[in-house]
VOBA-1610 file (N, C-alpha, C; in pm, whole numbers, padded with zeros to 5 digits, always signed):
BEGIN
Met+00912+00478+01667Met+00906+00498+01519Met+01016+00437+01455Ser+01000+00341+01346Ser+01153+00301+01274Ser+01239+00425+01270Pro+01385+00333+01288Pro+01478+00473+01267Pro+01484+00479+01115Leu+01532+00625+01038Leu+01607+00635+00958Leu+01707+00598+00912Leu+01778+00513+00806Leu+01916+00417+00777Leu+01922+00490+00693Pro+02092+00535+00663Pro+02145+00615+00565Pro+02193+00493+00455Gly+02234+00537+00347Gly+02318+00446+00237Gly+02172+00378+00156Asn+02073+00459+00137Asn+02001+00386+00059Asn+02014+00448-00121His+01990+00378-00210His+01920+00425-00357His+01804+00363-00393Ile+01732+00462-00405Ile+01562+00421-00411Ile+01560+00470-00510Thr+01407+00395-00599Thr+01383+00430-00715Thr+01224+00391-00760Leu+01209+00558-00769Leu+01051+00551-00792Leu+00967+00462-00874Leu+00919+00396-00894Leu+00833+00322-01010Leu+00674+00368-01020Gln+00682+00405-01139Gln+00547+00452-01180Gln+00429+00364-01234Asn+00319+00304-01218Asn+00269+00189-01236Asn+00304+00082-01284Gly+00229-00003-01317Gly+00280-00154-01333Gly+00382-00129-01451Thr+00366-00030-01537Thr+00460-00065-01649Thr+00599-00011-01587Glu+00617+00029-01491Glu+00732+00052-01496Glu+00772-00047-01359Phe+00723-00060-01272Phe+00727-00173-01194Phe+00710-00332-01238Phe+00669-00363-01326Phe+00644-00502-01336Phe+00818-00555-01426Pro+00821-00475-01488Pro+00968-00506-01580Pro+01095-00506-01462Ala+01071-00414-01372Ala+01183-00432-01294Ala+01174-00512-01175Leu+01034-00583-01140Leu+01035-00690-01041Leu+01070-00839-01125Leu+01028-00807-01251Leu+01049-00945-01348Leu+01226-00963-01340Lys+01310-00849-01395Lys+01440-00825-01437Lys+01509-00913-01284Ala+01455-00857-01192Ala+01531-00891-01039Ala+01496-01021-01003Val+01379-01109-01059Val+01335-01257-01060Val+01437-01274-01126Ala+01464-01244-01231Ala+01536-01335-01367Ala+01639-01411-01287Glu+01718-01261-01224Glu+01871-01234-01216Glu+01914-01324-01049Ala+01782-01362-00985Ala+01797-01378-00826Ala+01853-01506-00871Arg+01976-01536-00746Arg+02035-01667-00708Arg+02033-01699-00594Gln+01966-01680-00500Gln+01933-01742-00366Gln+01790-01703-00336Ser+01729-01628-00305Ser+01601-01688-00253Ser+01516-01519-00346Val+01388-01550-00331Val+01304-01449-00370Val+01142-01446-00259His+01148-01362-00167His+00993-01344-00098His+00931-01218-00158Leu+00800-01289-00211Leu+00707-01215-00219Leu+00595-01228-00181Glu+00549-01103-00117Glu+00395-01086-00042Glu+00298-01005-00120Thr+00187-01011-00150Thr+00105-00933-00201Thr-00042-00958-00177Tyr-00090-00872-00164Tyr-00273-00863-00152Tyr-00363-00946-00270Ile-00354-00913-00362Ile-00419-00958-00485Ile-00287-01021-00581Phe-00327-01164-00661Phe-00225-01222-00743Phe-00309-01323-00809Glu-00349-01188-00936Glu-00479-01218-01032Glu-00397-01326-01171Pro-00474-01390-01163Pro-00445-01455-01290Pro-00443-01425-01415Asp-00442-01288-01437Asp-00423-01223-01581Asp-00281-01272-01649Asp-00288-01170-01756Asp-00152-01226-01834Asp-00051-01123-01737Thr-00043-01041-01655Thr+00100-01018-01571Thr+00079-01062-01461Gly-00069-01167-01414Gly+00016-01232-01317Gly+00032-01369-01344Arg+00011-01423-01434Arg+00150-01556-01530Arg+00212-01551-01534Arg+00284-01360-01658Arg+00384-01373-01650Arg+00483-01342-01512Ile+00472-01285-01418Ile+00537-01318-01244Ile+00510-01445-01188Ser+00425-01531-01193Ser+00421-01665-01194Ser+00507-01755-01267Ala+00525-01731-01392Ala+00658-01809-01456Ala+00741-01777-01436Ala+00759-01651-01390Ala+00922-01602-01341Ala+00976-01659-01255Leu+00871-01667-01110Leu+00871-01748-00987Leu+00923-01882-01010Ser+00797-01904-01069Ser+00831-02073-01124Ser+01012-02100-01172Ala+01051-02065-01268Ala+01135-02031-01342Ala+01270-02028-01243Ala+01212-01947-01129Ala+01381-01942-01064Ala+01380-02066-00949Ala+01255-02130-00921Ala+01242-02183-00824Ala+01264-02336-00886Arg+01237-02348-01017Arg+01318-02473-01090Arg+01475-02456-01082Arg+01514-02355-01106Arg+01685-02317-01109Arg+01768-02338-00959Gly+01683-02340-00835Gly+01746-02366-00741Gly+01735-02279-00643Val+01656-02124-00687Val+01652-02025-00602Val+01509-02057-00487Arg+01518-02014-00386Arg+01438-02091-00245Arg+01317-01905-00280Val+01205-02010-00328Val+01110-01911-00386Val+00971-01908-00241Arg+00954-01777-00155Arg+00843-01775-00124Arg+00710-01684-00127Leu+00636-01776-00097Leu+00501-01612-00150Leu+00389-01664-00052Val+00361-01537+00042Val+00236-01458+00132Val+00125-01413+00030Val+00035-01506+00007Val-00069-01425-00043Val-00193-01375-00004Asp-00289-01257+00049Asp-00432-01319+00124Asp-00509-01390+00078Gly-00596-01422+00146Gly-00687-01569+00090Gly-00788-01498+00062Phe-00806-01361+00095Phe-00937-01250+00031Phe-00930-01225-00131Gly-00803-01183-00087Gly-00773-01055-00247Gly-00711-01183-00340Ser-00691-01328-00282Ser-00607-01363-00433Ser-00649-01502-00391Arg-00807-01485-00414Arg-00899-01590-00417Arg-00866-01720-00570Asp-00849-01639-00690Asp-00831-01692-00811Asp-00699-01774-00827Phe-00614-01668-00803Phe-00442-01744-00760Phe-00426-01865-00699Ile-00529-01900-00548Ile-00524-02022-00500Ile-00573-02130-00570Ala-00668-02081-00618Ala-00723-02192-00740Ala-00659-02215-00850Arg-00610-02125-00914Arg-00522-02143-01090Arg-00369-02123-01087Leu-00329-02037-01026Leu-00181-02011-01045Leu-00109-02094-00905Gln-00127-02130-00814Gln-00055-02168-00666Gln-00031-02326-00722Pro-00115-02408-00770Pro-00061-02537-00791Pro+00089-02536-00895Glu+00047-02442-01014Glu+00210-02473-01066Glu+00334-02407-00973Leu+00299-02327-00927Leu+00439-02267-00828Leu+00459-02376-00777Thr+00365-02444-00688Thr+00404-02538-00565Thr+00482-02660-00679Asp+00431-02749-00758Asp+00517-02795-00862Asp+00649-02781-00886Ala+00697-02647-00942Ala+00754-02596-00948Ala+00899-02595-00839Gly+00809-02572-00676Gly+00887-02564-00594Gly+00918-02444-00482Ala+00825-02371-00539Ala+00781-02279-00446Ala+00729-02298-00309Glu+00723-02232-00206Glu+00646-02214-00097Glu+00595-02105-00105Val+00435-02202-00071Val+00337-02076-00072Val+00228-02044+00093Leu+00250-01946+00101Leu+00124-01939+00263Leu+00012-01858+00223Ile-00108-01904+00269Ile-00191-01825+00261Ile-00309-01766+00432Phe-00275-01596+00354Phe-00317-01528+00548Phe-00483-01505+00478Arg-00536-01567+00645Arg-00661-01571+00628Arg-00741-01593+00495Lys-00788-01726+00456Lys-00824-01815+00370Lys-00975-01751+00364Asp-01044-01699+00254Asp-01187-01642+00238Asp-01260-01746+00310Leu-01388-01645+00335Leu-01467-01706+00417Leu-01618-01667+00398Gly-01633-01635+00302Gly-01747-01575+00209Gly-01821-01488+00321Leu-01950-01507+00340Leu-01990-01385+00380Leu-01975-01372+00575Phe-01858-01463+00625Phe-01795-01464+00743Phe-01689-01358+00723Ala-01659-01339+00614Ala-01572-01253+00580Ala-01593-01139+00661Leu-01717-01067+00630Leu-01782-00933+00706Leu-01725-00876+00868Gln-01729-01062+00954Gln-01687-01026+01074Gln-01565-00924+01096Arg-01555-00868+01169Arg-01448-00753+01229Arg-01321-00841+01195Arg-01298-00958+01301Arg-01205-01004+01307Arg-01161-01068+01155Arg-01227-01087+01062Arg-01204-01131+00934Arg-01168-01018+00838Leu-01202-00886+00868Leu-01125-00776+00809Leu-00984-00781+00827Arg-00929-00831+00899Arg-00790-00819+00949Arg-00676-00881+00813Arg-00685-00796+00680Arg-00601-00874+00606Arg-00513-00849+00597Met-00382-00898+00487Met-00259-00877+00419Met-00257-00792+00312His-00248-00701+00357His-00273-00554+00272His-00116-00502+00184Arg-00017-00573+00255Arg+00127-00484+00232Arg+00136-00568+00087Lys+00253-00508-00011Lys+00294-00552-00135Lys+00438-00561-00102Leu+00523-00649-00087Leu+00688-00663-00046Leu+00710-00740-00129Thr+00872-00766-00194Thr+00947-00854-00251Thr+01079-00813-00198Val+01135-00942-00148Val+01272-00917-00159Val+01334-01009-00238Val+01457-00982-00317Val+01531-01083-00365Val+01687-01071-00328Asp+01706-01170-00308Asp+01858-01196-00261Asp+01884-01168-00149Gly+01808-01103-00059Gly+01817-01031+00088Gly+01923-00869+00038Gln+01906-00810-00137Gln+01994-00734-00167Gln+01914-00611-00247Ile+01780-00663-00320Ile+01693-00565-00371Ile+01556-00589-00292Ala+01474-00502-00275Ala+01353-00482-00199Ala+01242-00405-00301Phe+01174-00447-00327Phe+01004-00386-00361Phe+00907-00321-00248Val+00863-00190-00241Val+00752-00174-00145Val+00668-00083-00188Gly+00534-00146-00184Gly+00459-00009-00271Gly+00320-00010-00249Gly+00214-00011-00318Gly+00093+00011-00337Gly+00055-00117-00428Ile+00147-00158-00548Ile+00095-00224-00659Ile+00045-00364-00664Asn-00060-00419-00658Asn-00062-00535-00658Asn-00037-00603-00783Ile-00046-00758-00773Ile+00014-00833-00891Ile-00083-00884-00982Ile-00114-00727-01069Ile-00284-00728-01145Ile-00214-00646-01253Asp-00267-00671-01395Asp-00260-00573-01459Asp-00339-00436-01446Asp-00263-00315-01500Asp-00255-00186-01463Asp-00431-00178-01549Ser-00472-00249-01633Ser-00596-00249-01766Ser-00681-00315-01684Asn-00666-00411-01566Asn-00773-00502-01554Asn-00902-00428-01493Thr-00929-00321-01599Thr-01038-00241-01535Thr-01170-00284-01679Pro-01311-00237-01647Pro-01397-00210-01714Pro-01392-00105-01820His-01444-00149-01915His-01483-00069-01973His-01353+00053-02044Gln-01240-00050-02071Gln-01119-00034-02144Gln-01076+00134-02083Ile-01087+00177-01935Ile-01066+00259-01868Ile-00910+00280-01925Pro-00831+00417-01867Pro-00693+00397-01874Pro-00630+00333-01749Pro-00491+00263-01779Pro-00424+00221-01660Pro-00468+00280-01521Arg-00463+00163-01471Arg-00434+00206-01291Arg-00332+00280-01250Phe-00371+00416-01150Phe-00273+00501-01149Phe-00233+00472-01009Asp-00074+00405-00982Asp-00043+00373-00857Asp+00138+00406-00854Tyr+00188+00337-00729Tyr+00320+00378-00700Tyr+00376+00243-00632Ala+00508+00229-00671Ala+00622+00156-00554Ala+00744+00223-00554Val+00840+00126-00518Val+00983+00170-00510Val+01075+00047-00536Arg+01163+00062-00575Arg+01317-00051-00578Arg+01390+00018-00439Ile+01454-00052-00420Ile+01518-00044-00313Ile+01665-00097-00289Glu+01766-00035-00284Glu+01887-00083-00280Glu+01966-00013-00148Gly+02029-00086-00048Gly+02128-00099+00059Gly+02026-00103+00205Pro+02070-00050+00303Pro+02051-00105+00434Pro+01896-00094+00475Leu+01774-00037+00396Leu+01672-00044+00429Leu+01591-00181+00386Val+01698-00261+00298Val+01601-00378+00277Val+01662-00447+00376Asn+01696-00455+00491Asn+01724-00563+00616Asn+01578-00502+00687Pro+01515-00431+00709Pro+01389-00431+00803Pro+01288-00488+00703Val+01275-00495+00575Val+01172-00516+00494Val+01193-00679+00484Gln+01340-00733+00491Gln+01317-00892+00488Gln+01281-00927+00628Thr+01341-00866+00716Thr+01297-00893+00892Thr+01161-00946+00897Ala+01070-00820+00819Ala+00923-00841+00847Ala+00840-00950+00794Gln+00920-00963+00689Gln+00862-01046+00569Gln+00887-01253+00655Asp+01040-01231+00714Asp+01067-01342+00793Asp+00960-01350+00956Glu+00910-01252+00978Glu+00821-01268+01129Glu+00715-01300+01062Leu+00640-01268+00947Leu+00480-01302+00934Leu+00519-01461+00890Trp+00620-01477+00806Trp+00631-01617+00770Trp+00627-01736+00862Arg+00708-01686+00977Arg+00714-01778+01091Arg+00577-01799+01170Ile+00521-01660+01159Ile+00366-01679+01213Ile+00323-01759+01142Leu+00248-01770+01036Leu+00217-01840+00932Leu+00237-01939+00950Cys+00327-02007+00934Cys+00399-02148+00920Cys+00334-02169+01087Trp+00334-02153+01217Trp+00302-02199+01340Trp+00182-02202+01326Ala+00097-02108+01230Ala-00074-02104+01245Ala-00112-02252+01171Ser+00010-02260+01101Ser-00060-02379+00979Ser-00064-02513+01104Phe-00142-02612+01080Phe-00150-02710+01173Phe-00054-02836+01089His-00056-02802+00945His+00065-02880+00893His+00225-02858+00882Arg+00240-02762+00920Arg+00338-02695+00938Arg+00426-02708+01088Arg+00347-02705+01185Arg+00408-02761+01355Arg+00496-02789+01388Gln+00488-02895+01274Gln+00626-03038+01346Gln+00743-02998+01273Arg+00788-02896+01211Arg+00900-02849+01153Arg+00920-02715+01210Pro+01057-02635+01242Pro+01015-02479+01220Pro+01042-02432+01090Pro+01040-02288+01089Pro+01045-02227+00962Pro+01182-02210+00924Ala+01216-02267+00792Ala+01383-02202+00767Ala+01429-02097+00740Lys+01495-02072+00806Lys+01583-01910+00732Lys+01617-01889+00592Leu+01592-01812+00545Leu+01652-01794+00423Leu+01849-01803+00449Pro+01944-01786+00339Pro+02058-01823+00356Pro+02110-01691+00384Ala+02222-01731+00488Ala+02309-01615+00543Ala+02329-01488+00479Ala+02392-01565+00384Ala+02450-01465+00287Ala+02358-01357+00246Ser+02252-01394+00210Ser+02162-01288+00164Ser+02048-01248+00257Arg+02123-01161+00391Arg+02045-01127+00483Arg+02140-00965+00573Ser+02203-00905+00460Ser+02292-00820+00483Ser+02302-00716+00381Ala+02203-00623+00336Ala+02219-00581+00218Ala+02337-00442+00240Lys+02400-00395+00158Lys+02507-00307+00209Lys+02484-00153+00187Pro+02524-00033+00208Pro+02509+00092+00128Pro+02547+00081-00004Ala+02472+00143-00087Ala+02436+00169-00231Ala+02404+00311-00237Gly+02344+00429-00156Gly+02344+00553-00219Gly+02338+00625-00100Gly+02262+00761-00105Gly+02277+00881-00015Gly+02155+00901+00000Ile+02032+00835+00012Ile+01931+00850+00089Ile+01866+00770+00196Arg+01838+00896+00273Arg+01817+00828+00412Arg+01647+00774+00422Ala+01572+00663+00472Ala+01477+00638+00462Ala+01468+00548+00538Ala+01339+00496+00610Ala+01274+00415+00701Ala+01170+00356+00653Phe+01120+00215+00733Phe+01051+00111+00702Phe+00970+00119+00781Val+00828+00142+00743Val+00687+00132+00871Val+00582+00050+00835Met+00537+00005+00888Met+00480-00073+00883Met+00363-00113+01005Arg+00202-00150+00954Arg+00111-00199+01034Arg+00081-00345+01117Asp+00069-00359+01182Asp-00002-00485+01246Asp-00071-00500+01377Asn-00118-00586+01439Asn-00179-00601+01526Asn-00125-00610+01671Leu-00019-00592+01658Leu+00103-00617+01802Leu+00142-00493+01788Arg+00285-00486+01764Arg+00353-00413+01838Arg+00371-00272+01745His+00298-00255+01595His+00348-00163+01533His+00181-00085+01486Arg+00077-00126+01595Arg-00056-00063+01530Arg-00064+00047+01496Asn-00010+00146+01556Asn-00029+00297+01514Asn+00112+00364+01415Asp+00181+00247+01379Asp+00309+00301+01326Asp+00297+00388+01167Ile+00241+00376+01110Ile+00217+00460+00960Ile+00143+00568+01009Glu+00063+00522+01082Glu-00084+00690+01140Glu+00050+00735+01160Asn+00137+00752+01249Asn+00187+00817+01334Asn+00320+00860+01281Ala+00404+00807+01161Ala+00461+00871+01103Ala+00398+00988+01005Tyr+00248+00968+00948Tyr+00223+01087+00914Tyr+00178+01180+00959Leu+00128+01165+01100Leu+00082+01304+01174Leu+00210+01374+01244Thr+00304+01269+01214Thr+00432+01344+01270Thr+00526+01432+01155Ala+00502+01429+01053Ala+00510+01521+00890Ala+00437+01589+00915Ile+00321+01567+00915Ile+00236+01683+00906Ile+00213+01779+00991Ala+00269+01740+01113Ala+00255+01818+01274Ala+00403+01913+01214Gly+00515+01899+01162Gly+00624+01991+01112Gly+00586+02013+00986Ala+00494+02032+00911Ala+00484+02060+00746Ala+00494+02284+00782Arg+00560+02329+00736Arg+00552+02447+00709Arg+00508+02530+00555His+00492+02438+00476His+00462+02503+00329His+00371+02426+00279Asp+00358+02268+00276Asp+00306+02237+00177Asp+00257+02086+00201Ile+00182+02060+00196Ile+00127+01897+00227Ile+00033+01847+00073Ile+00065+01715+00004Ile+00007+01693-00075Ile-00016+01507-00047Ile-00138+01485-00037Ile-00158+01339+00001Ile-00223+01250-00135Ala-00191+01165-00181Ala-00292+01055-00289Ala-00296+00969-00213Asn-00430+00935-00243Asn-00487+00806-00203Asn-00580+00773-00216Ala-00633+00639-00256Ala-00740+00567-00301Ala-00874+00587-00211Tyr-00845+00530-00078Tyr-00950+00552+00018Tyr-00854+00654+00129Phe-00978+00753+00126Phe-00922+00871+00239Phe-01049+00924+00324Leu-01045+00833+00396Leu-01167+00796+00548Leu-01061+00824+00673Pro-00998+00916+00705Pro-00934+00974+00822Pro-00991+00962+00955Gly-00969+00922+01087Gly-01005+00960+01223Gly-00997+01096+01280Arg-01043+01110+01396Arg-01037+01274+01426Arg-00915+01311+01429Arg-00830+01216+01479Arg-00637+01291+01504Arg-00600+01325+01300Phe-00595+01253+01267Phe-00606+01284+01180Phe-00609+01366+01082Arg-00776+01411+01101Arg-00851+01476+01014Arg-00812+01645+01125Ser-00783+01609+01279Ser-00728+01787+01342Ser-00574+01808+01318Ala-00541+01701+01286Ala-00408+01763+01204Ala-00392+01813+01082Leu-00446+01771+00966Leu-00461+01847+00865Leu-00511+01997+00889Leu-00649+02035+00976Leu-00711+02127+01001Leu-00570+02200+01109Asp-00534+02163+01177Asp-00399+02233+01245Asp-00330+02265+01105Ala-00245+02218+01021Ala-00189+02297+00930Ala-00228+02381+00877Arg-00348+02358+00834Arg-00435+02496+00745Arg-00422+02566+00818Glu-00433+02607+00949Glu-00451+02693+01055Glu-00312+02758+01039Arg-00203+02665+01003Arg-00104+02750+01035Arg-00017+02836+00889Gly-00123+02814+00771Gly-00091+02840+00683Gly-00022+02745+00559Val-00063+02595+00607Val+00042+02529+00547Val-00104+02483+00409Ala-00043+02489+00336Ala-00148+02444+00187Ala-00170+02302+00194Val-00279+02247+00212Val-00324+02109+00208Val-00377+02085+00071Thr-00340+01931+00017Thr-00398+01870-00105Thr-00422+01757-00085Leu-00538+01732-00132Leu-00572+01585-00128Leu-00638+01537-00281Leu-00537+01438-00310Leu-00551+01347-00458Leu-00629+01238-00432Leu-00769+01230-00453Leu-00823+01171-00400Leu-00937+01080-00539Gln-00947+00947-00509Gln-01054+00882-00612Gln-01174+00954-00665Gly-01175+00919-00778Gly-01278+01028-00882Gly-01391+00940-00952Arg-01355+00804-00940Arg-01417+00683-00992Arg-01496+00583-00860Ile-01567+00514-00883Ile-01609+00426-00824Ile-01608+00287-00869Glu-01461+00221-00802Glu-01469+00102-00789Glu-01492+00006-00683Tyr-01495+00073-00552Tyr-01574-00005-00468Tyr-01688+00063-00434Trp-01805+00088-00413Trp-01933+00128-00391Trp-01882+00218-00242Leu-01909+00086-00167Leu-01923+00137-00035Leu-01853+00265+00062Leu-01704+00223-00003Leu-01567+00304+00022Leu-01633+00455-00022His-01647+00438-00181His-01611+00525-00235His-01745+00652-00187His-01888+00620-00127His-01963+00684-00060His-01926+00781+00031Ala-01828+00648+00135Ala-01855+00676+00256Ala-01723+00802+00235Cys-01633+00803+00183Cys-01526+00878+00163Cys-01558+01039+00142Gln-01699+01005+00071Gln-01716+01182+00025Gln-01784+01196+00174Ala-01819+01186+00264Ala-01881+01199+00397Ala-01758+01300+00457Val-01661+01271+00440Val-01542+01396+00513Val-01516+01526+00432Tyr-01574+01510+00329Tyr-01554+01657+00249Tyr-01560+01777+00292Pro-01670+01777+00350Pro-01712+01909+00377Pro-01699+02023+00444His-01624+01915+00530His-01551+01963+00641His-01416+02039+00607Leu-01375+01943+00544Leu-01215+01979+00514Leu-01240+02072+00381Leu-01280+02071+00290Leu-01329+02182+00196Leu-01343+02335+00255Ser-01457+02321+00366Ser-01471+02474+00461Ser-01348+02497+00512Ala-01270+02433+00571Ala-01145+02462+00620Ala-01035+02458+00501Gly-01054+02521+00418Gly-00946+02558+00286Gly-00873+02414+00229Val-00885+02300+00301Val-00811+02158+00206Val-00870+02192+00053Arg-00734+02172+00021Arg-00793+02166-00162Arg-00824+02017-00182Ile-00916+01980-00259Ile-00916+01817-00266Ile-00940+01788-00429Val-00894+01712-00517Val-00876+01725-00623Val-00920+01548-00666Glu-01015+01524-00708Glu-01063+01398-00765Glu-01004+01306-00914Tyr-00937+01267-00881Tyr-00853+01191-01022Tyr-01005+01087-01090Arg-00993+01148-01215Arg-01123+01076-01279Arg-01058+01013-01437Lys-00951+01046-01424Lys-00933+00975-01578Lys-00908+00817-01535Ser-00829+00751-01472Ser-00880+00611-01431Ser-00870+00582-01267Phe-00849+00456-01274Phe-00881+00429-01104Phe-00775+00462-01070Leu-00782+00574-00940Leu-00662+00618-00865Leu-00667+00481-00722His-00510+00433-00741His-00465+00326-00625His-00380+00357-00582Ala-00320+00457-00597Ala-00165+00532-00520Ala-00206+00542-00358Lys-00107+00496-00272Lys-00103+00538-00138Lys+00037+00646-00095Val+00031+00752-00105Val+00161+00841-00097Val+00105+00956-00078Ala+00248+01051-00034Ala+00228+01197+00034Ala+00366+01232-00003Val+00365+01361-00008Val+00470+01424+00041Val+00447+01534+00076Val+00588+01623+00226Val+00512+01716+00287Val+00679+01793+00283Asp+00633+01912+00247Asp+00794+02056+00223Asp+00869+01962+00100Lys+00983+02029+00165Lys+01050+01981+00050Lys+01132+01856+00031Asp+01141+01754+00183Asp+01231+01624+00192Asp+01230+01538+00252Trp+01026+01505+00306Trp+00972+01451+00331Trp+00867+01336+00230Ala+00878+01208+00204Ala+00781+01151+00137Ala+00728+00994+00207Thr+00628+00956+00130Thr+00623+00797+00199Thr+00554+00765+00021Val+00567+00580+00016Val+00513+00507-00033Val+00505+00419-00012Gly+00334+00319-00041Gly+00324+00209+00023Gly+00209+00144+00004Ser+00155+00084+00102Ser+00014+00002+00044Ser-00087+00073+00155Ser-00044+00157+00241Ser-00199+00174+00333Ser-00257+00313+00299Asn-00386+00288+00298Asn-00451+00393+00280Asn-00507+00492+00394Ile-00558+00593+00370Ile-00589+00657+00532Ile-00757+00633+00540Asp-00783+00475+00604Asp-00891+00466+00623Asp-00878+00403+00744Pro-01013+00351+00785Pro-00991+00245+00892Pro-00974+00133+00881Phe-01004+00039+00776Phe-00904-00068+00726Phe-00768-00100+00733Ser-00728+00010+00685Ser-00551+00023+00651Ser-00516+00039+00779Leu-00530+00146+00846Leu-00498+00228+01004Leu-00517+00150+01066Met-00630+00071+01087Met-00653+00007+01239Met-00717-00169+01212Leu-00690-00257+01095Leu-00699-00327+01082Leu-00613-00466+00985Ala-00568-00400+00873Ala-00517-00503+00807Ala-00366-00440+00832Arg-00260-00511+00759Arg-00105-00580+00815Arg-00071-00470+00658Glu-00008-00419+00713Glu+00058-00291+00593Glu+00189-00218+00596Ala+00235-00188+00481Ala+00387-00131+00497Ala+00407-00026+00375Asn+00506+00092+00452Asn+00529+00198+00385Asn+00674+00188+00397Val+00728+00295+00297Val+00862+00347+00293Val+00850+00536+00327Ile+00954+00575+00435Ile+00920+00706+00417Ile+01125+00751+00403Val+01087+00814+00303Val+01212+00897+00243Val+01212+01039+00274Arg+01370+01093+00365Arg+01361+01190+00345Arg+01524+01251+00222Asp+01480+01270+00149Asp+01556+01286+00024Asp+01477+01432-00081Thr+01556+01529-00070Thr+01475+01616-00171Thr+01427+01572-00325Gly+01538+01495-00392Gly+01529+01490-00487Gly+01436+01382-00516Phe+01416+01264-00442Phe+01287+01211-00448Phe+01166+01296-00393Thr+01170+01374-00336Thr+01043+01402-00296Thr+00993+01483-00443Thr+01103+01562-00452Thr+01057+01680-00582Thr+01005+01562-00684Glu+01049+01434-00714Glu+01022+01361-00853Glu+00861+01318-00793Leu+00843+01275-00692Leu+00719+01265-00701Leu+00630+01349-00623Arg+00642+01459-00631Arg+00575+01595-00605Arg+00558+01621-00749Asp+00673+01634-00832Asp+00623+01684-00981Asp+00541+01553-01027Ser+00521+01427-01024Ser+00437+01338-01062Ser+00287+01312-01048Leu+00253+01389-00902Leu+00174+01438-00863Leu+00106+01564-00929Leu+00142+01646-00921Leu+00096+01776-00992Leu+00092+01708-01138Ala+00185+01621-01215Ala+00117+01570-01355Ala-00024+01519-01363Ala-00053+01457-01277Ala-00177+01399-01232Ala-00281+01462-01255Met-00265+01563-01153Met-00381+01604-01105Met-00393+01721-01258Asn-00314+01774-01309Asn-00300+01848-01431Asn-00396+01750-01555Asp-00349+01639-01562Asp-00406+01575-01654Asp-00508+01513-01653Gly-00557+01438-01506Gly-00663+01372-01480Gly-00758+01422-01353Gly-00708+01516-01326Gly-00777+01592-01183Gly-00874+01672-01172Val-01021+01653-01132Val-01075+01789-01100Val-01100+01820-00973Thr-01078+01985-00969Thr-01043+02027-00801Thr-01187+02056-00796Leu-01261+02009-00655Leu-01371+02060-00613Leu-01378+02205-00541Ser-01498+02204-00602Ser-01522+02369-00519Ser-01559+02412-00389Ala-01558+02472-00352Ala-01557+02484-00154Ala-01678+02434-00118Asp-01836+02442-00233Asp-01942+02465-00227Asp-02031+02322-00261His-01896+02224-00312His-01929+02082-00395His-02031+02020-00323Trp-02020+02027-00195Trp-02108+01936-00110Trp-02269+01964-00089Gln-02278+02125-00093Gln-02423+02151-00093Gln-02494+02153-00246Lys-02380+02146-00336Lys-02456+02132-00472Lys-02515+01983-00528Arg-02456+01903-00432Arg-02474+01711-00480Arg-02646+01729-00424Pro-02706+01635-00536Pro-02868+01672-00464Pro-02867+01543-00331Trp-02945+01598-00270Trp-02979+01558-00118Trp-03010+01388-00132Arg-03033+01324-00240Arg-03028+01144-00213Arg-02878+01109-00212Leu-02763+01189-00316Leu-02623+01145-00307Leu-02555+01157-00142Arg-02578+01300-00083Arg-02548+01327+00079Arg-02610+01224+00111Leu-02716+01221+00149Leu-02780+01069+00232Leu-02696+00924+00170Leu-02650+00934+00055Leu-02645+00784+00049Leu-02510+00815+00131Ser-02422+00927+00055Ser-02271+00919+00125Ser-02261+00896+00306Trp-02388+00943+00336Trp-02369+00946+00496Trp-02413+00780+00557Ala-02523+00731+00435Ala-02569+00612+00514Ala-02448+00482+00449Ala-02331+00529+00386Ala-02212+00452+00341Ala-02126+00472+00464Phe-02110+00567+00498Phe-02032+00629+00628Phe-02049+00570+00751Gly-02238+00521+00797Gly-02246+00452+00921Gly-02191+00302+00896Ile-02222+00242+00776Ile-02221+00127+00738Ile-02072+00096+00767Val-01965+00175+00681Val-01844+00105+00766Val-01802+00176+00938Arg-01835+00250+00942Arg-01827+00314+01087Arg-01885+00109+01145Val-01983+00088+01133Val-02057-00077+01197Val-01932-00159+01158Leu-01928-00160+01052Leu-01809-00271+01028Leu-01690-00233+01078Thr-01657-00126+01143Thr-01454-00101+01139Thr-01526-00050+01296Gly-01611-00079+01377Gly-01615-00057+01538Gly-01600+00072+01562Lys-01634+00159+01460Lys-01629+00314+01535Lys-01538+00402+01545Leu-01425+00301+01459Leu-01277+00343+01430Leu-01267+00505+01372Ile-01327+00511+01253Ile-01313+00637+01162Ile-01371+00747+01301Arg-01466+00741+01353Arg-01451+00888+01436Arg-01360+00893+01550His-01315+00800+01632His-01214+00792+01718His-01080+00801+01656Gly-01052+00742+01537Gly-00881+00741+01501Gly-00820+00690+01562Glu-00843+00585+01701Glu-00805+00494+01759Glu-00813+00379+01762
//
């Protein structure tokens, strides 16, 4: 488990309306380096603004490095990458899209994390892609999501994780094997204390950190005494995670799940609903967020544990993708995130009844089980085992 580092200042950012101005300001003020990783980099108005800011930084001599996922950022590769590389930015692609071959299990191992480090002193971690909040059909209200802005020692492990992935991608690229990947300037590699918050950076990969994010959740749930609130776009946990929540309920802990109420990705939406009956019957409160698309991947436990990041609680995130979360141990931060989640539930949430599943038409119940089965096949039955 990653250690808790003291001395951090961490700002909660809700939705792109708070995240993108903070990111643009940091990039505009960069003097040495900007390293950005994202799953989606969409060439919409927001994406073009971020791309223009990165290009401007590169032209004034800032070292700009980008890693984007080849599946999630297909349009970026064709429409924005050329102007960035012309400006002097370095761009690497994590696993290019192979069309139908992307359904092969090894091709489901995507780079899903969203990280930015500026001058080695400021980091952004969260679930917000480079895409406009309102890039949704039928003029639905803005997508609901979170990120954090970090100053302090926690920036250092974020930058180390970026350096490691950059090095791996460089050596995996035939055209770059002849020269070693350059490091960022030494002066930008040691963030100093900036506040009083203890926090840890946890990530998931397919090597040394396969279960770190899930284990962080399980440890917090096992230690819960009062309440647990998990907000997640795609909630399809394995056996260990489900058992941990049910054990918490048996101890008298109030467990609330704020989950996706609109259909964004058909297969996952219906598959996730297959786990509702068992949870509802155990007294877990499930609230579907229906005001807009829920993209958040956050949680609070009791008074002083919170997490914000890119990892869903599903087999794609917990068993296949590269993900990154921040664990925050601070009463003020946890209270702020809890209040934000409660406000979202009151404003756009619908609490499901205990007999919600039985009331659904049999065709929809059959659809959920079919979708659940398909996801199990795609992910190698990881949902059932949770390992």
